[in-house]
GUVO-61378 format. One record per residue (C-alpha): residue number from 0; x, y, z. Coordinates in steps of 0.5 Angstrom, whole numbers, plus 500, padded with zeros to 3 digits. Example, Ala and Ser with C-alpha at 12.3 -4.5 7.8 and 13.67 -1.06 7.14 Angstrom:
+-----+------+-------+-----+
:   k : east : north :  up :
+-----+------+-------+-----+
:   0 :  525 :   491 : 516 :
:   1 :  527 :   498 : 514 :
+-----+------+-------+-----+
//
This chain:
+-----+------+-------+-----+
:   k : east : north :  up :
+-----+------+-------+-----+
:   0 :  200 :   351 : 744 :
:   1 :  202 :   344 : 741 :
:   2 :  197 :   339 : 744 :
:   3 :  202 :   334 : 746 :
:   4 :  206 :   339 : 750 :
:   5 :  200 :   341 : 754 :
:   6 :  198 :   334 : 755 :
:   7 :  204 :   332 : 758 :
:   8 :  202 :   337 : 764 :
:   9 :  196 :   333 : 765 :
:  10 :  196 :   327 : 770 :
:  11 :  192 :   323 : 775 :
:  12 :  191 :   329 : 780 :
:  13 :  188 :   333 : 774 :
:  14 :  183 :   328 : 774 :
:  15 :  182 :   326 : 781 :
:  16 :  181 :   334 : 783 :
:  17 :  176 :   335 : 777 :
:  18 :  172 :   330 : 779 :
:  19 :  172 :   332 : 786 :
:  20 :  171 :   339 : 785 :
:  21 :  165 :   338 : 780 :
:  22 :  162 :   333 : 786 :
:  23 :  163 :   338 : 791 :
:  24 :  159 :   343 : 787 :
:  25 :  153 :   339 : 785 :
:  26 :  152 :   337 : 792 :
:  27 :  153 :   344 : 795 :
:  28 :  149 :   347 : 790 :
:  29 :  143 :   342 : 789 :
:  30 :  144 :   336 : 794 :
:  31 :  139 :   331 : 796 :
:  32 :  137 :   325 : 791 :
:  33 :  137 :   329 : 785 :
:  34 :  144 :   332 : 786 :
:  35 :  147 :   325 : 788 :
:  36 :  143 :   322 : 782 :
:  37 :  147 :   327 : 777 :
:  38 :  153 :   325 : 780 :
:  39 :  152 :   317 : 779 :
:  40 :  150 :   318 : 772 :
:  41 :  156 :   322 : 770 :
:  42 :  161 :   317 : 773 :
:  43 :  157 :   311 : 770 :
:  44 :  157 :   315 : 763 :
:  45 :  164 :   316 : 763 :
:  46 :  166 :   309 : 766 :
:  47 :  161 :   305 : 761 :
:  48 :  163 :   309 : 755 :
:  49 :  171 :   308 : 757 :
:  50 :  169 :   300 : 758 :
:  51 :  166 :   300 : 751 :
:  52 :  172 :   303 : 748 :
:  53 :  176 :   297 : 750 :
:  54 :  171 :   293 : 748 :
:  55 :  170 :   296 : 741 :
:  56 :  178 :   295 : 740 :
:  57 :  178 :   288 : 743 :
:  58 :  173 :   286 : 738 :
:  59 :  176 :   290 : 732 :
:  60 :  182 :   285 : 733 :
:  61 :  178 :   279 : 733 :
:  62 :  179 :   278 : 741 :
:  63 :  173 :   276 : 746 :
:  64 :  171 :   280 : 751 :
:  65 :  174 :   276 : 757 :
:  66 :  177 :   279 : 764 :
:  67 :  184 :   278 : 761 :
:  68 :  182 :   282 : 755 :
:  69 :  179 :   287 : 759 :
:  70 :  185 :   288 : 763 :
:  71 :  190 :   287 : 757 :
:  72 :  186 :   293 : 753 :
:  73 :  186 :   298 : 759 :
:  74 :  187 :   305 : 756 :
:  75 :  190 :   307 : 763 :
:  76 :  197 :   310 : 762 :
:  77 :  201 :   311 : 769 :
:  78 :  208 :   313 : 767 :
:  79 :  209 :   316 : 774 :
:  80 :  207 :   309 : 777 :
:  81 :  202 :   313 : 782 :
:  82 :  198 :   306 : 782 :
:  83 :  200 :   299 : 784 :
:  84 :  197 :   293 : 785 :
:  85 :  199 :   286 : 787 :
:  86 :  196 :   279 : 786 :
:  87 :  193 :   276 : 792 :
:  88 :  190 :   269 : 789 :
:  89 :  190 :   267 : 781 :
:  90 :  185 :   261 : 783 :
:  91 :  179 :   259 : 784 :
:  92 :  178 :   266 : 783 :
:  93 :  182 :   272 : 781 :
:  94 :  183 :   277 : 786 :
:  95 :  188 :   283 : 786 :
:  96 :  189 :   289 : 791 :
:  97 :  190 :   296 : 789 :
:  98 :  195 :   298 : 795 :
:  99 :  197 :   305 : 792 :
: 100 :  192 :   310 : 789 :
: 101 :  194 :   316 : 786 :
: 102 :  186 :   319 : 786 :
: 103 :  186 :   317 : 793 :
: 104 :  192 :   321 : 795 :
: 105 :  190 :   327 : 791 :
: 106 :  184 :   327 : 795 :
: 107 :  187 :   327 : 801 :
: 108 :  192 :   332 : 799 :
: 109 :  187 :   337 : 798 :
: 110 :  182 :   335 : 803 :
: 111 :  177 :   333 : 799 :
: 112 :  176 :   326 : 800 :
: 113 :  169 :   326 : 802 :
: 114 :  167 :   328 : 795 :
: 115 :  172 :   324 : 791 :
: 116 :  171 :   318 : 794 :
: 117 :  164 :   318 : 791 :
: 118 :  168 :   316 : 784 :
: 119 :  170 :   310 : 787 :
: 120 :  163 :   308 : 788 :
: 121 :  161 :   307 : 781 :
: 122 :  167 :   307 : 777 :
: 123 :  170 :   300 : 776 :
: 124 :  163 :   297 : 776 :
: 125 :  161 :   302 : 770 :
: 126 :  168 :   300 : 766 :
: 127 :  167 :   293 : 767 :
: 128 :  159 :   294 : 765 :
: 129 :  161 :   298 : 759 :
: 130 :  166 :   292 : 756 :
: 131 :  162 :   286 : 758 :
: 132 :  156 :   286 : 762 :
: 133 :  156 :   279 : 763 :
: 134 :  163 :   280 : 767 :
: 135 :  162 :   280 : 775 :
: 136 :  167 :   284 : 779 :
: 137 :  166 :   285 : 787 :
: 138 :  170 :   290 : 790 :
: 139 :  171 :   290 : 798 :
: 140 :  175 :   294 : 801 :
: 141 :  175 :   300 : 798 :
: 142 :  181 :   305 : 800 :
: 143 :  178 :   312 : 799 :
: 144 :  172 :   309 : 804 :
: 145 :  177 :   307 : 809 :
: 146 :  180 :   300 : 807 :
: 147 :  188 :   299 : 807 :
: 148 :  187 :   297 : 799 :
: 149 :  182 :   296 : 794 :
: 150 :  180 :   289 : 793 :
: 151 :  178 :   286 : 786 :
: 152 :  175 :   280 : 786 :
: 153 :  173 :   277 : 779 :
: 154 :  168 :   272 : 780 :
: 155 :  168 :   266 : 775 :
: 156 :  175 :   268 : 773 :
: 157 :  181 :   265 : 774 :
: 158 :  188 :   264 : 772 :
: 159 :  191 :   257 : 771 :
: 160 :  198 :   259 : 773 :
: 161 :  203 :   265 : 774 :
: 162 :  205 :   264 : 767 :
: 163 :  198 :   265 : 764 :
: 164 :  197 :   272 : 768 :
: 165 :  204 :   274 : 766 :
: 166 :  202 :   273 : 759 :
: 167 :  196 :   278 : 760 :
: 168 :  201 :   283 : 763 :
: 169 :  205 :   282 : 757 :
: 170 :  199 :   283 : 752 :
: 171 :  197 :   289 : 755 :
: 172 :  205 :   292 : 755 :
: 173 :  204 :   290 : 747 :
: 174 :  197 :   294 : 746 :
: 175 :  198 :   300 : 750 :
: 176 :  202 :   304 : 745 :
: 177 :  196 :   303 : 741 :
: 178 :  190 :   303 : 746 :
: 179 :  193 :   308 : 751 :
: 180 :  190 :   315 : 752 :
: 181 :  193 :   321 : 756 :
: 182 :  190 :   324 : 762 :
: 183 :  188 :   330 : 758 :
: 184 :  184 :   325 : 754 :
: 185 :  181 :   322 : 760 :
: 186 :  180 :   329 : 763 :
: 187 :  176 :   331 : 757 :
: 188 :  172 :   325 : 757 :
: 189 :  170 :   326 : 765 :
: 190 :  168 :   333 : 764 :
: 191 :  164 :   331 : 758 :
: 192 :  160 :   326 : 761 :
: 193 :  159 :   329 : 768 :
: 194 :  157 :   335 : 764 :
: 195 :  152 :   331 : 760 :
: 196 :  149 :   328 : 766 :
: 197 :  149 :   334 : 770 :
: 198 :  145 :   338 : 765 :
: 199 :  140 :   332 : 763 :
: 200 :  138 :   331 : 771 :
: 201 :  139 :   338 : 774 :
: 202 :  138 :   343 : 768 :
: 203 :  141 :   348 : 764 :
: 204 :  141 :   354 : 770 :
: 205 :  144 :   349 : 775 :
: 206 :  149 :   346 : 770 :
: 207 :  152 :   352 : 768 :
: 208 :  153 :   354 : 775 :
: 209 :  156 :   348 : 777 :
: 210 :  160 :   347 : 771 :
: 211 :  163 :   354 : 771 :
: 212 :  164 :   354 : 779 :
: 213 :  168 :   347 : 778 :
: 214 :  172 :   349 : 772 :
: 215 :  174 :   356 : 775 :
: 216 :  176 :   352 : 782 :
: 217 :  180 :   347 : 777 :
: 218 :  184 :   353 : 774 :
: 219 :  186 :   356 : 781 :
: 220 :  190 :   350 : 782 :
: 221 :  192 :   348 : 775 :
: 222 :  192 :   355 : 771 :
: 223 :  187 :   358 : 766 :
: 224 :  191 :   355 : 760 :
: 225 :  190 :   348 : 762 :
: 226 :  182 :   350 : 764 :
: 227 :  182 :   352 : 756 :
: 228 :  185 :   346 : 753 :
: 229 :  181 :   342 : 758 :
: 230 :  174 :   345 : 755 :
: 231 :  177 :   344 : 748 :
: 232 :  178 :   337 : 749 :
: 233 :  172 :   335 : 752 :
: 234 :  168 :   337 : 745 :
: 235 :  169 :   331 : 741 :
: 236 :  166 :   324 : 740 :
: 237 :  169 :   319 : 746 :
: 238 :  166 :   313 : 743 :
: 239 :  170 :   314 : 737 :
: 240 :  176 :   309 : 737 :
+-----+------+-------+-----+
//
């Protein structure tokens, strides 16, 4: 099957459920400190590598590693509009709220929020760290943890005007065709990062059990064809831009 044809079948719900299934199998199989450490390490690897790709593309184009460019170089393509954010304050520090989230909606749909919400503990700080460790992001509240939104507070960064904020949005729109990645790619990267963390922390035997169970459960929901193409997609260098 042509990659693009099946890639179009992947979206936020694939990504969200894949993570939650892996998290559930880690904690049910191992539990305790080692299981949570493997889970955290996997999300941090995924997030930091993804943020690092943003940074490498940014520097390649001669742009600095600012908060504005972090936003402009984002790879995420939400063509269905499952996620929505609104600006709350441009200055003295930039603050926006995410008020609709496809990940949170998926975890609620499948009654797996207690596992999925762990992704939210680490993903955004890891993305930012991978892009530029000097950027400070604070988050409160978090929707998956019971908040009515996810609040993003960008310390030591502000927009001078609405026009300046809109210019970043326009820059992102211009860059997206070149930097954006479909959800098959993001699911493959997530699978790769989680697998590496699980095997390194929990060992080959536990790792095999967790990954096999998670992928089989994923296939029960999304089909064996998507499972197989996901496994193939995970077998690549995710630091290549």
